[in-house]
C-alpha positions in Angstrom: -6.8 -37.8 -28.4 -9.5 -35.6 -30.4 -11.6 -34.9 -27.4 -8.4 -33.8 -25.3 -7.7 -31.5 -28.1 -11.3 -30.2 -28.0 -11.0 -29.7 -24.0 -7.6 -27.8 -24.4 -9.3 -25.5 -26.8 -12.3 -25.0 -24.4 -9.6 -24.4 -21.7 -7.9 -21.7 -23.9 -10.9 -19.9 -24.6 -11.8 -19.9 -20.9 -8.4 -18.4 -20.1 -9.0 -15.7 -22.7 -12.3 -14.9 -21.3 -10.8 -14.9 -17.7 -8.3 -12.1 -18.9 -11.0 -10.0 -20.5 -13.0 -10.5 -17.1 -15.6 -12.4 -18.6 -15.8 -14.8 -15.8 -19.3 -16.2 -16.4 -18.5 -16.9 -19.8 -15.1 -18.5 -18.8 -16.7 -20.8 -16.5 -19.0 -22.2 -19.3 -16.2 -22.9 -21.4 -14.1 -24.5 -18.6 -17.2 -26.6 -17.5 -17.2 -28.1 -21.0 -13.6 -28.7 -20.8 -13.9 -30.4 -17.5 -17.0 -32.5 -18.8 -14.7 -34.1 -21.7 -11.6 -34.5 -19.1 -12.8 -34.4 -15.5 -9.2 -35.5 -14.2 -7.0 -32.2 -15.4 -6.6 -30.3 -12.3 -5.8 -27.4 -14.3 -9.5 -26.9 -15.5 -10.7 -26.8 -11.9 -8.3 -24.5 -10.7 -9.1 -22.0 -13.4 -12.7 -22.5 -12.8 -12.0 -21.6 -9.0 -10.1 -18.6 -10.3 -13.1 -17.4 -12.4 -15.5 -18.1 -9.2 -13.3 -16.2 -7.0 -13.5 -13.3 -9.2 -17.3 -13.2 -9.0 -17.3 -13.6 -5.3 -18.4 -17.0 -5.3 -15.6 -18.1 -2.8 -17.8 -21.4 -1.6 -17.9 -22.9 -5.0 -14.5 -21.7 -5.7 -13.3 -24.0 -2.7 -15.2 -27.1 -3.9 -13.2 -26.8 -7.2 -9.8 -26.2 -5.4 -10.8 -29.4 -3.7 -11.2 -31.4 -6.7 -7.9 -30.1 -8.4 -6.2 -31.0 -5.2 -7.8 -34.5 -4.9 -6.3 -34.7 -8.6 -2.9 -33.5 -7.9 -2.3 -33.0 -4.1 1.4 -31.9 -4.5 0.7 -28.4 -6.2 1.1 -25.9 -3.1 -0.7 -23.0 -5.2 -4.0 -25.0 -5.1 -3.7 -25.4 -1.3 -2.7 -21.7 -0.9 -5.6 -20.1 -3.5 -8.1 -22.3 -1.2 -6.8 -20.5 1.8 -7.2 -17.3 -0.1 -10.9 -18.3 -0.5 -11.5 -19.0 2.9 -10.1 -16.0 3.9 -12.4 -14.2 1.7 -15.3 -15.9 3.6 -13.5 -14.6 7.0 -12.9 -18.4 8.0 -9.3 -17.8 9.1 -9.1 -21.2 11.4 -9.9 -23.0 8.2 -7.4 -21.0 5.9 -4.6 -21.7 8.1 -4.1 -25.6 7.3 -4.3 -25.0 3.6 -1.3 -22.4 3.9 0.4 -25.1 6.2 0.0 -27.6 3.5 1.5 -25.2 0.8 4.5 -24.8 3.0 4.9 -28.2 3.6 5.0 -28.9 -0.2 7.2 -25.6 -1.1 8.8 -24.4 1.9 11.2 -22.0 0.1 8.1 -19.9 -1.0 7.8 -16.6 1.0 4.6 -16.0 -0.3 3.0 -18.8 1.5 4.5 -17.9 4.8 3.2 -14.4 3.9 -0.3 -15.5 3.6 -0.2 -17.4 6.7 1.1 -14.4 8.4 -1.9 -12.2 7.1 -4.3 -15.0 8.3 -2.7 -15.0 11.9 -3.1 -11.3 11.8 -6.9 -11.4 11.1 -7.0 -13.9 14.1 -5.1 -11.3 16.4 -2.5 -13.6 16.4 0.3 -11.2 15.8 3.2 -12.8 17.6 2.9 -16.1 15.6 2.4 -13.8 12.4 5.6 -12.0 12.9 7.3 -15.6 13.1 5.9 -16.1 9.5 7.1 -12.8 8.3 10.6 -13.5 9.5 10.4 -17.0 7.6 9.5 -15.0 4.5 12.1 -12.3 4.9 14.6 -15.2 5.3 13.9 -16.6 2.0 13.6 -13.4 0.1 15.1 -10.3 2.3 14.3 -7.9 -0.8 10.5 -8.0 -0.6 9.4 -4.8 1.2 5.8 -6.3 1.6 7.2 -8.6 4.1 8.8 -5.8 6.2 5.4 -3.9 5.9 3.4 -6.8 7.1 5.7 -7.4 9.9 5.8 -3.8 11.0 2.1 -3.8 11.3 2.0 -6.8 13.5 4.7 -5.1 15.8 2.4 -2.1 16.2 -0.4 -4.2 17.1 2.0 -5.5 20.0 2.8 -1.9 20.5 6.5 -2.6 19.9 6.6 0.7 17.9 10.4 1.2 18.0 10.9 -2.3 16.2 7.8 -1.2 13.8 9.8 1.5 12.7 12.9 -0.3 11.9 10.6 -2.7 9.6 9.1 0.2 7.9 12.9 1.6 7.5 13.7 -1.4 5.5 10.5 -1.3 3.5 11.1 2.2 2.6 14.7 1.2 1.7 13.7 -1.5 -0.7 10.8 0.6 -2.2 11.4 4.4 -1.2 8.1 5.6 -2.9 6.0 3.1 -1.2 3.4 5.7 0.7 2.2 3.2 3.3 5.7 2.5 4.9 6.1 6.1 5.1 2.8 7.0 6.8 2.9 3.8 8.9 6.7 5.0 10.4 5.3 8.3 11.0 2.2 6.7 12.9 4.6 4.3 14.9 6.8 7.3 15.8 3.8 9.1 17.3 2.8 6.0 19.1 6.3 5.2 20.3 5.7 6.0 24.2 2.0 4.6 24.2 3.2 1.2 25.7 5.1 3.1 28.4 2.0 5.1 29.7 -1.5 4.5 31.4 -3.3 2.5 28.7 -6.5 2.8 30.5 -6.6 6.8 29.7 -9.7 7.3 27.4 -9.3 9.6 24.3 -12.9 11.1 25.4 -12.0 11.3 29.2 -11.3 14.6 30.2 -11.5 14.0 33.9 -8.0 14.1 34.2 -7.3 17.3 32.5 -5.8 19.0 35.4 -3.4 15.8 36.0 -0.1 16.6 37.2 1.2 13.4 35.4 3.0 14.9 32.1 2.7 11.4 30.4 -1.3 11.7 30.5 -1.2 14.7 28.8 1.3 13.6 26.2 -0.8 10.4 25.3 -3.9 12.5 25.1 -2.2 14.8 22.6 -1.3 11.9 20.7 -4.8 10.6 20.7 -6.0 14.1 19.5 -3.7 13.9 16.8 -4.9 10.6 15.4 -8.4 11.6 15.2 -7.3 14.9 13.3 -7.8 17.3 16.3 -4.1 19.0 16.0 -5.0 22.4 17.6 -6.5 20.4 20.6 -3.4 18.3 20.9 -1.2 21.1 21.1 -2.6 22.2 24.3 -2.1 18.9 25.7 1.5 18.8 24.7 2.1 22.4 26.2 0.6 20.9 29.5 3.0 18.1 29.6 5.7 20.4 28.6 4.9 22.8 31.4 5.0 19.9 34.0 7.9 18.4 32.7 9.9 20.6 30.0 13.0 18.1 30.1 11.2 15.4 28.3 12.4 15.8 24.8 9.7 13.5 23.2 6.9 16.2 24.4 8.9 18.7 22.4 9.1 16.5 19.5 5.3 15.6 19.6 4.7 19.4 19.5 7.0 20.0 16.6 5.4 17.4 14.5 2.0 18.5 15.3 2.8 21.9 14.5 4.4 20.4 11.2 0.8 18.9 10.6 -0.7 22.4 11.0 1.8 24.1 8.4 3.5 26.0 11.2 7.0 25.2 10.2 8.8 27.8 11.8 7.4 27.2 15.2 7.8 23.7 14.8 11.6 24.2 14.1 11.8 26.0 17.7 10.1 23.0 19.3 12.5 20.4 17.4 15.7 22.3 18.6 14.4 22.0 22.2 14.2 18.5 21.9 17.5 18.2 20.5 18.9 20.2 22.9 17.4 18.0 25.8 18.7 14.7 23.9 21.1 15.6 21.4 21.8 11.8 20.4 18.3 11.1 19.3 18.9 10.6 15.5 14.9 11.0 14.8 15.1 14.2 16.2 17.6 15.6 13.9 15.7 13.9 11.0 12.6 15.3 11.8 14.2 19.0 12.0 15.8 18.3 8.3 12.2 17.5 7.4 11.1 20.7 8.6 13.9 22.5 7.3 13.0 21.2 3.8 9.5 22.2 3.9 10.8 25.8 4.7 13.1 25.4 1.7 16.3 25.5 3.8 17.8 22.6 2.2 21.5 23.4 3.2 20.6 23.3 7.0 18.3 20.2 6.2 21.6 18.6 5.1 23.4 19.7 8.1 20.7 17.9 10.1 20.6 14.7 8.1 24.2 14.6 8.7 24.0 14.6 12.3 21.2 12.0 12.4 23.4 9.7 9.8 26.2 10.1 12.3 24.5 8.8 15.2 22.7 6.1 13.2 24.5 5.7 9.9 22.4 2.2 9.0 19.0 4.0 8.5 18.8 4.5 4.7 15.9 7.2 5.0 18.5 9.3 6.5 20.9 9.0 3.4 18.0 9.3 0.7 16.6 12.2 2.2 19.9 14.0 2.6 20.7 13.4 -1.2 17.2 14.9 -2.4 18.1 17.8 0.0 21.7 17.9 -1.5 19.9 18.4 -5.1 17.4 21.0 -4.4 20.2 23.1 -2.8 22.0 22.8 -6.1 24.7 20.3 -4.8 24.7 18.2 -8.1 28.1 17.1 -8.0 28.0 15.6 -4.7 24.5 14.1 -5.8 25.4 12.5 -8.9 29.2 11.7 -8.2 32.0 12.3 -10.3 30.8 10.5 -13.3 28.0 12.7 -14.4 27.9 11.0 -17.8 27.1 7.3 -16.5 23.5 6.1 -17.7 22.6 6.0 -14.0 23.8 9.3 -13.3 21.2 10.6 -15.8 18.6 8.1 -14.7 18.9 9.2 -10.9 18.7 12.8 -12.1 15.6 12.2 -14.2 14.0 10.5 -11.1 14.7 13.7 -8.9 13.1 15.8 -11.7 10.5 13.6 -12.0 9.8 13.5 -8.1 9.4 17.6 -8.5 6.9 17.5 -11.3 9.5 18.4 -14.0 8.7 15.5 -16.3 9.6 17.1 -19.5 13.2 17.7 -18.1 13.2 14.1 -16.4 12.4 12.5 -20.1 15.5 14.2 -21.3 17.5 12.5 -18.7 15.9 9.1 -19.2 16.6 9.6 -22.9 20.3 10.2 -22.1 20.3 7.0 -19.9 18.8 4.8 -22.8 21.0 6.4 -25.2 23.9 4.9 -23.3 22.1 1.6 -21.9 19.3 0.9 -24.0 18.8 -2.8 -22.6 17.9 -1.3 -18.7 14.0 -1.7 -18.4 13.7 0.7 -15.7 15.0 3.6 -17.9 12.0 3.0 -20.5 9.4 2.3 -17.9 10.2 5.7 -15.6 10.4 7.6 -18.9 6.9 5.9 -19.5 5.6 7.3 -16.1 7.0 10.8 -16.9 5.2 10.6 -20.2 1.9 9.6 -18.5 2.1 12.3 -16.1 2.3 14.9 -19.1 -1.0 13.0 -20.7 1.3 11.5 -23.4 -0.3 7.9 -22.6 0.1 6.6 -26.1 3.8 7.4 -26.0 4.1 6.1 -22.6 2.6 2.8 -23.7 5.5 2.1 -26.2 8.0 2.8 -23.3 6.4 0.3 -21.1 6.1 -2.2 -23.8 9.7 -1.9 -24.4 10.5 -2.2 -20.9 8.5 -5.3 -20.9 10.2 -6.9 -23.8 13.4 -6.5 -22.1 12.0 -8.0 -18.7 8.6 -9.4 -18.9 8.7 -10.8 -15.3 8.5 -7.3 -13.7 4.9 -6.7 -12.4 5.4 -3.1 -12.2 6.0 -2.6 -16.1 2.6 -4.2 -16.9 0.5 -2.3 -14.0 2.2 1.0 -15.3 0.8 -0.1 -18.7 -2.5 -0.9 -17.4 -2.6 2.6 -15.8 -1.8 4.5 -19.1 -4.2 2.4 -20.8 -7.0 3.2 -17.9 -6.3 6.8 -18.6 -7.0 6.3 -22.2 -10.4 5.0 -21.3 -9.1 1.2 -22.5 -10.3 -0.5 -19.0 -10.7 -3.7 -20.7 -7.3 -4.0 -21.8 -5.9 -2.3 -18.5 -7.5 -5.1 -16.6 -5.6 -7.7 -18.7 -2.4 -5.9 -17.9 -3.3 -5.9 -14.2 -3.7 -9.6 -14.4 -0.2 -10.1 -15.7 0.9 -8.0 -12.9 -1.0 -10.0 -10.4 0.4 -13.6 -12.1 3.9 -12.1 -11.5 3.5 -10.8 -8.1 0.2 -12.1 -6.3 1.3 -10.3 -3.2 0.9 -6.7 -4.3 -2.1 -5.1 -3.1 -1.5 -2.1 -5.4 -2.2 -4.3 -8.4 -5.5 -5.9 -7.1 -6.5 -2.3 -6.3 -5.7 -1.0 -9.5 -7.9 -3.8 -11.1 -10.6 -3.1 -9.0 -10.6 0.7 -10.1 -10.9 -0.4 -13.8 -13.8 -3.2 -13.2 -15.3 -0.2 -11.2 -15.2 2.3 -14.0 -16.9 -0.8 -16.4 -19.4 -0.6 -13.7 -18.4 -4.1 -12.3 -18.9 -3.1 -9.0 -19.3 -6.7 -7.5 -16.0 -7.7 -9.2 -14.3 -4.6 -7.9 -15.0 -5.3 -4.4 -13.6 -9.0 -4.8 -10.4 -7.1 -6.0 -10.3 -4.5 -3.0 -11.3 -7.4 -0.7 -7.9 -9.1 -2.0 -6.0 -5.8 -1.7 -7.2 -5.8 2.2 -6.4 -9.0 2.6 -2.6 -8.2 1.5 -2.3 -5.0 3.4 -5.1 -4.1 6.0 -3.6 -0.7 7.1 -4.0 1.0 3.9 -7.0 3.1 4.1 -7.7 3.9 0.8 -8.5 0.3 -0.2 -11.6 0.4 2.4 -12.7 3.6 0.9 -12.6 2.3 -2.8 -14.5 -0.6 -1.4 -17.1 1.6 0.1 -17.5 3.7 -3.0 -18.3 0.4 -5.1 -20.6 -0.9 -2.2 -22.6 2.6 -2.3 -22.8 2.4 -6.2 -24.4 -1.3 -5.5 -27.1 0.6 -2.8 -25.4 -1.3 0.0 -24.9 1.7 2.0 -24.8 0.1 5.7 -21.8 -1.7 4.2 -20.0 1.1 2.8 -20.5 3.2 5.9 -18.6 0.3 7.5 -15.9 0.4 5.0 -15.6 4.4 5.6 -15.3 3.9 9.0 -12.5 1.6 8.9 -10.6 4.2 6.3 -11.5 7.1 9.0 -9.9 5.0 11.7 -6.6 4.3 9.8 -6.1 7.6 8.5 -8.4 10.4 10.1 -6.8 13.5 8.2 -8.5 12.5 4.9 -11.6 14.6 4.7 -13.0 12.8 1.3 -13.6 9.7 3.8 -16.0 11.8 6.1 -17.6 13.2 3.1 -18.1 9.8 1.4 -19.7 8.3 4.8 -22.1 11.3 5.3 -23.2 10.7 1.5 -23.7 6.7 2.3 -25.5 7.5 5.4 -27.8 10.2 3.5 -28.8 7.1 1.7 -29.8 5.1 4.2 -33.7 4.3 4.9 -35.2 7.4 6.4 -32.9 9.9 4.5 -35.1 12.5 2.4 -32.2 13.2 0.2 -31.8 9.5 -1.1 -31.7 10.5 -5.1 -29.5 13.4 -5.0 -27.0 11.8 -2.8 -27.2 8.5 -4.7 -26.1 10.4 -7.9 -23.5 11.8 -5.9 -22.1 8.4 -4.8 -22.2 7.2 -8.3 -20.3 10.2 -9.6 -17.4 9.5 -6.7 -16.9 6.2 -8.6 -15.0 8.9 -11.3 -13.3 10.7 -8.5 -9.9 11.6 -7.4 -10.2 8.9 -4.5 -10.6 6.4 -7.4 -8.0 7.7 -9.6 -5.6 8.6 -7.1 -3.4 5.1 -7.4 -1.1 4.2 -4.6 
């Protein structure tokens, strides 16, 4: 009995050390607990967790095997073993682990999600979509499931269906940048599957082709590589050959928008609408352009038309409401009961989005005064305070939100961000770990933890976090960039270059990715500027690329 108590003490100490990011010390404590009581599956599982965070995935798998041998009916052990195989890129071996986890608990959407991600890594997107659908059936309010399904649909050139998935993800989480950017990409690629797939983006041999679809596809490819001015020439050629195709005018409009030429973009969108007035996306895109021109009342009219055509698209309604607010139509935006807690809260959210954080805080305080038991009110007030640099006050708000609802990962993550801004990275990591425990399917939490570890110089452990983030969402460029920066700080420049290449492939519009790549390449053998550029790579660990959290 006494020895079991001693084992528990070592186990608790191990957990504390894991929460502090001291994984090697944690393993020593857990080994002592295992030596006293080798038949406790939890001790082996905790040791596996520490090993994974050290990047020792093969050793972790052995520990998971021991935990499973003792307790074969815990689905999370099989799922975690699958994670470890995925980290080793042994996807075929990971699949049976997720299958076993699903067999044990078929009501856990996360198991289907992870199986879907693994199938996607094997380029088996059709089966992956089946898994995402099963996850959605279990929990239709998890935006990640729709996001992942959308990515797989894009890989199958089913861009219209992908857009519907991104719309649903945006409806669940309107602030999710990945879903918005993926939707734009899917829209730009919507016609690719109908055109000549053998046309190469580097092949100008058909520059004088009479096929407008060639020039349209060529234009889309140029936009995807950041060559918008050249893309305009292609769209102009397509329009000259076939001026009655609305998509060509809309591609031209969106490209002009990317170049900041909104007045010209508006003319092209009007031409697209004139050709096909029943295309809701044309009206929606025109509304976005009008907002860029500060013509909010006209934007509302465009959104109204889009909603009339497709009333079930939540994005149309949300953009319309924001345009109404910017136009000063507060009565319609907030409704007739302007003294309700939610009306004050919604106004605060809109003010915060506009960068008016001090005014937003006043609204959040009014909402809290009416209903002090709503965690979101305190959390968003905390975010506004953090935006003003008042991180200590923000932490008090996050603590209150956590007190109200300790099972919401976002509250813990927000507290971690505030602590990180104060330079308290070790405490921030504890918060991120708690957020991850609540929602292990969040790539953002893993990435935030990686950033904090990088600030402490723990680049190997940071890379483990970025790998997990990439495993959850391989379509987000910033995770590859952050991993590349950490690899650069370890002197692994060749591997870093590969990461920056992946980031550029996903988002060719971010100039910092090219800069980071150049720095890493300059540090490869044979570079005469190795010392200077190495210093630059190191300083970039503290740059905006690391601080700009999704």
